N, C-alpha and C positions, 0 to 999 in steps of 0.2 A: 864560164869555165865549169869543169866538172864539181868543183867545190860547192856549187850551188845544189847539187843533187845528193851530197853526202849524206848518210845516215849514221845515227849512233848504232851501237852494237845491235844486231838482229839475233833473235833467238827463236827457233822453230820447234814445234813438237808434232809428230805424226802418230796417230793411233788407228788401229785396225777398226773399221766400221764406224769411225768417228771423223769429225770434221777436220781436226788438227788446227793449229794455230801457228801464228808468226807475230812476234812483238818486236818493234823497233821503236827508235825515237829520232825526232827532227828538231833542230833548233831553229829559232825564229827568223834567222837569215836564209833558211831554206826555201828554195823557189816555190815549193808547193805547200809551204807551212799552213796557210789558211785555206788550202783548196780540198783538204780530205773531207769527204762527206760520208757520215755513218750509214752503212748498208749499202752504198752506192759505189764509192771508190773501189777500183779492183786493183789489188796489188799481186804482182807476179815476181816471184823470186827466181832467178835464173843462174846457172853456173853453166859456163862454156856453151851458152845457147840453149841449155836443156831446162825446161820448167821444173823446179824443185817444189814450188808452192804457188798456188793460185787461189786467191780468196778475196774477201772484202773486208774494210774497216768495220770493226764490230764495236770497238770501245775507244775512247779517247781520255786521256788524263794529262794533266800539266804537272811537270815535275819542278823540283827545286830551283832549277836554272831556267824556268819558263820553257823547257823543252817539251814538246808533245810527245807522249808515249802512246803509240798507237798498237792496239791488239787487233789482229785480223783472224778471221775464221776461214776455214778452208771451204773449198766448193761444195763439199757434202752439205754445209749449211744452207745451200741455196734451196734445197729441198724442203726447208721449213717455210718457204714463202709461197707454197702452193697447196691447195686443198683437194683432197680426193673426195668426190660425192659418194654417198652410200651405194654399194655394189654387191652383186653375187658373182663370183668367179669360179669356173672349173676349167682345168687345162693345164698345160705345162708350166713349171714356175718361170720359164723364160718369157711366156706370154703374159704372165701377171706383171713382171717387171716392166715388159714393153708397154703395157696399159698405163702403169704409174708414170712412166717416163713421157709418154705422149700426152697425158692429163697434165703433167708438170709443165712441159715445154709450151703447151697451149696458154698457159697463165701468166708466164713470166717474161721479163725483159730478155733481149736476145743473149746478153752476156751471161744469163743464169741457166741457158739451155745446154742440153747433154745430147751425145749421140749414144745409141746402144751399141755396146761392144760385145764381147764374148760372154756366153752364159754357159758355164760348165757344170752348174748345179742341176742335178736331176733327181727326181724322187723315184722311188721303187718303181712306180708304174708311169713315171713322168706324168701324173695327173694329180693335181692338188684340187681341193675345194676350200675357197676362202671367201669370206664375206665380211662387211663392215657396215653397220646401220648409221655410224656416226659420221661427222664431217671432221676429218683429221688430216694432218699434214701429210704430205707425200713420204717425208723422213719416217714419220711415225708408223705410217703403213708398211713401208719397206722393212722397217725393223720388226714390227709385231707379226705381219703376215707372211715374211719370208725368213729373215735371218734368225729371229728368236723362235721360229716355228721349227717343225720338225725337218725343214729343208736345210737349215743352217747356211753355211757358206759365207763369203766375204765380199763386201762391195768394195771395188777398187777402181779408182779414177786414174785414167791414163791420158796422155797428150799425144796420139799417134805413136807410130812405131819408134820414133826416135826422140820422144819427149819434147817435141818442139811445136806441135799444133795448139794454137790458142783455144780451139774448141775442145772442151773435155768429153771423154768417152767413159761411160759407165759401164764397167764389166762386173759380172756376178760369178764369182769363182768358187769352185768346190775347194780348191787348194791354190795357194800362191804358185804361179809359174816362175816368178823371179823375185828376188829379195830387193 
């Protein structure tokens, strides 16, 4: 029955340019009680078929009633699992993001891959020069070489036009198009 899949209260939080999180609890009679694997189990929260949150189990604690309290980090966290090799880049911000995304996708499991979406961030000349001599995560590079730099903007993950596509799309927006 559907009781096997019931969860305790779920609480989500979403932040701009951050992974966001979702925390919920399951009791020992839950069908998947022993099957949650840290950093591997993907959790999708839907409402009326639309994806509100997609991420992976990040932390697990056991509560007073032996329930498991699972904290998940959102898909943005997947960009911490890939490393960008040292590089020198010059060109439009969209092409630097495309490079980061391709490098990331080549290194990770399929469930952590992204499509490149809209890029509405443009520099004055649409030409930026960036480099990094260190081996840092894709997330770190996206933050330090794009978001926190003169280009600014927002990284926004969507799931198709109607929020039902399981494959995430990474958009780089100068301004939010919808709330």
